[in-house]
Steps between C-alpha positions, in 0.01 A plus 500: 500500500604585855856596390363713219264678736782563746726636225218725374454644849875555518499692171199702617672595823818588312306728268337675794836551671660637183204728446517629855878540549624602152237678295368761751849643578576527128164660435560756775843573355358580157225718646740704714760514218247639255385758752858618560571515126187707441587739782858530374387568144246758614756672722763506225257634243371768734843614616642490145214714373543747784875523449470542121237770543725675750787489249283646224377779729857568606611523135228755422588699810868500406432622146278780627741607773800496264314717250412757765857506634654536152258784421586677821876481446466612139305807607735564793802500268344772285350700790595866524441641851467853364232422245344173613221422743666354810170382643430291190834330505461433875166327437658283234770406748239399759315296240819322405573425865147371553528265201837372622362431850194323356726281289715420803191406703366277224841341466491404868146363458610288203790360699260411782305283254818318414610463864158367606501239227859388555505507881140405586292348223768284339625347830138427595446311174822303548404410859163370383658286232752367752219406740314315225815310401571403861139386538529291183820327613364431850168376358682262268711367788195447721318328215784255451507421872121453514510278192777287653297463820199400291699226328631367832142432610405295195470124483824303471407382147466859383824599675682219314344613174612858565852374575507300177377803307779710647759244387351492153498880475861514621608258227346714227752718314320683223816603311680164525187296421423709195859475373498121544172473313630701205829312493328159502254608235776632273686169523211305354551421128128527419491867601830608343463833317639488145761759403370770265691746282428843354336453159332832422562661161661808664765500770482716809770725358307543175185585690686755710659653192160535336355658812789748512452580132127570542550705814781692336282582200216613727740732683634648177781255430863489607573785262215725614477450875656615826790334679270434794241320282769297326642384835152417631436272202848351520455402865218261405748264332847618608467654846874486575606742225574848635522668158284476186610188312501688171760742639745241636459274196567776247804629691633145529458448124682827421796380707487152349518640146792733583285812497731688734781471245277598209525845344187710538325265742166661597560770236481303177164362395430127478337317210127577511398143410719354775357744752144414403569126528665537841213708632249238388695232689518706818129582485438124477709464820790340311830633636728247331647769266589225257609594149624849590847569366543876539521675839327801341173302505471448881642852552231644273234292672614626840459860383162419348378341824623785719350770282169314481450502878193701601693644796873579494733384775485826701137585593364828364450631854880517544568663161516858628739412783729311262520789252556755778785289638666492156463878471663539842792277397539704180501823701755366752725382221567167672326183613564554871460250781189686613345470155581129490321453831202697368490279191514182709214638709292538183591154370407339831145627444467282189307171521747221580464328161542831313825564684616146421426556128690830510803326655491237227505775235785678679702179477432487125620862466818425696581199282443671167686820597784344698841643400622153399206439262396851393752490213297210357147610583556871428233560766600739779314538824324807357399307186351222712321752720334648191377151409342420836405848629147498342426176687640625832354850532216641291346846504131465595428845352374528142640851464751490209713774654530317833578172323775661291658687791508198732636244252861568595417465871333164436821380335713643780279326754575168331874579510482585871310177569782306336752679720317436827366149439804390302759553775414184699503277190826619339702206627251246363480684167882504477507119534240467223694737278822305556322181402354664189828658396680165528260334256656470158168464323204723586193303593651274767257509792591652833418319819129460560555637847619837368236504228213501745671652802273720702728576791790737540856420602712697741647829383851463358785751474351696212584857402313752288642597158383736225506396134699784328307462174138470617531650848315197637583391854582136568654277769813291455694277737857626514 
């Protein structure tokens, strides 16, 4: 009983010491800190309001003064000293000067608001916060010292207990102890977690495909949407693809089936039943292209997809500039370096994915119309431009006359795009053509790398030539 009473008194004294040496300093710190924060907030709010009001007043004064000055100079420019009233124009001059001086004065006043806040109010706030922080650190240090002194005066039994508690607390390692607990628990056979496997009726891929199909239908479908919407839906399941999957897959299938050695590719129609079946597969998110034997089918589907887009590759806002550039080239009689730079400037304004799609189509044009293969495809650069022009540049006007007059410029724009964008990829196209030409039997697939290539190679030693029969310009490595 005596020991218990002594220990109780010790605890009571300890509580009093803690209460006296720790809590009051902390309480004072919070009180002073809150007061400083309130003063700082009030000061900031007041000065910010004053400065913003000064800026608004200055803006009004500037607008008024500028109007008076512009009016004065306009009248002064038309003033005739023989017929005009000199006194009137002099008064307008004085009024303009007065407005300018008032604006200058208000400008100085506005700057004084800024200077006062930056050089006086803000440093004062920072000094107050620094004082509070110094007080907090010093108070904490003093509290630790007072608490240590308090412990030194306790009974030896309590001092030993405090020492033991320190040793126990030092031995505690929350991260290591928790890891050991988990490891030991996991090693016990009675808590072993059985292995489970995926047993749902639909796989993740099937669920994603269904989600893409539903979202595509809600957006108008792959064949009645925009390139931007198609890419947005595609990113949900295939975020690494930089081009619409339908585009790269169809182009790859055309190459695989020897389409770039096939007469009339993109000009001759495909079997309607085959086209309908392929479209149904693609709309169901099936890009396997199984069962297709003719390259005309993927070629026809590519045209159908492009012409079904709600927005063509070049935005309508750039249509006028594109047509005017083609008219300028026609007037100059040549596709000059300056015109090429102007065209590149227009193309750089396209959305990144639209430009990537255009480059993919340019590669298709270069393959089909290449001098080595054109004797087989019978598709010149101009023929290919006619095929893709409606999907590249479209007249937003519904005026029949405008549509008829600009058709040739839309085709020429496609031709010029092939010339500018095709230069950097000529070397890569030449390698693909060599591979195609060396195949004895059309239909042997090209490398998958070239089929889905989205990057350009370095420019080779290519020269410009003119086809004597069609007048079409093309590049050839001599």
